[in-house]
N, C-alpha and C positions, 0 to 999 in steps of 0.2 A: 161432877159435871161442871164444865166451864161456863161462866156467865160474864157478860160484858158490863162491868160496872161503870164504864166511861159514859154510857148513855144516861145513867141516873145523875151523874155529876154535872152534865150539861143542861139540866132542866133549870129554868128560871121560874121561881114561884113568887106570886104576889103576897101581900100582907096576910091574906086569908089562907094561903097554902095552895091556891089554884095555879096550875101550870100556865105560863104565858108563852105565846108563840108569835112570831112575826106576823103582822097584819091584824092582831087583836086590838080592841079598844079597851082603854083603862080609865079609871077615875081616881084623882088624887084623894088621899085620905087625911091630909093635913095641909096647912098653908106652907108654900115653898117660896123662899126668897131667892130672887135672881137680881143681884146688885141692889138697886133701889126699888125695884118692882117686886110684887108678891103675886104668886099664882094662888088663888083661893082654893080651899078645900072643896071638893066636888067638881072640879074642872074636868071635863071629859076630853080625852086625847085619843084620836083615832089613828089607825094604821101605824102602830109602833113597829120598831125593828129591834130584835134581840141581837146584841153585839156578840161577836165571836170571842172577843177578849174585852174584859172590863176596862173602863177608863176611869181611874181614880175612884174605884168602888161602884161606879155606875154601870148597869148592865142593859139599859134600854136607851135607844136613840129615837127621838121623836121630833116632829115638826108641828108647831102651833102657829096660828095666825097672829097671836099677840106677842109671842116670845121668840118666834123663829125656831131654828134648830137647837134642841136642848138634849142633855143627857139626864136620865132619871135613875134612881135606885128602885128596884122592884119592891123594896120594903115600904115605900111610901105610896103605892098604888094598889088598887084592887081591880080585878077584871070586871068590865062593864057588861 
């Protein structure tokens, strides 16, 4: 029987293995440096967007009031 493996490859998983989807909220699991600024562990980010194609290893696009538009790796967040 034929199965479509491409659907499994497109899944984006958080640090705990939970599937992330566009519109989800996530929490950072470690401090992240952005130039001279640091986003602290436990920062909640709402309404993420899963990228169709990775940008330098980042698979999440997000907007925050403190940092503006940022890219994140799914390995440094967990689903909220």
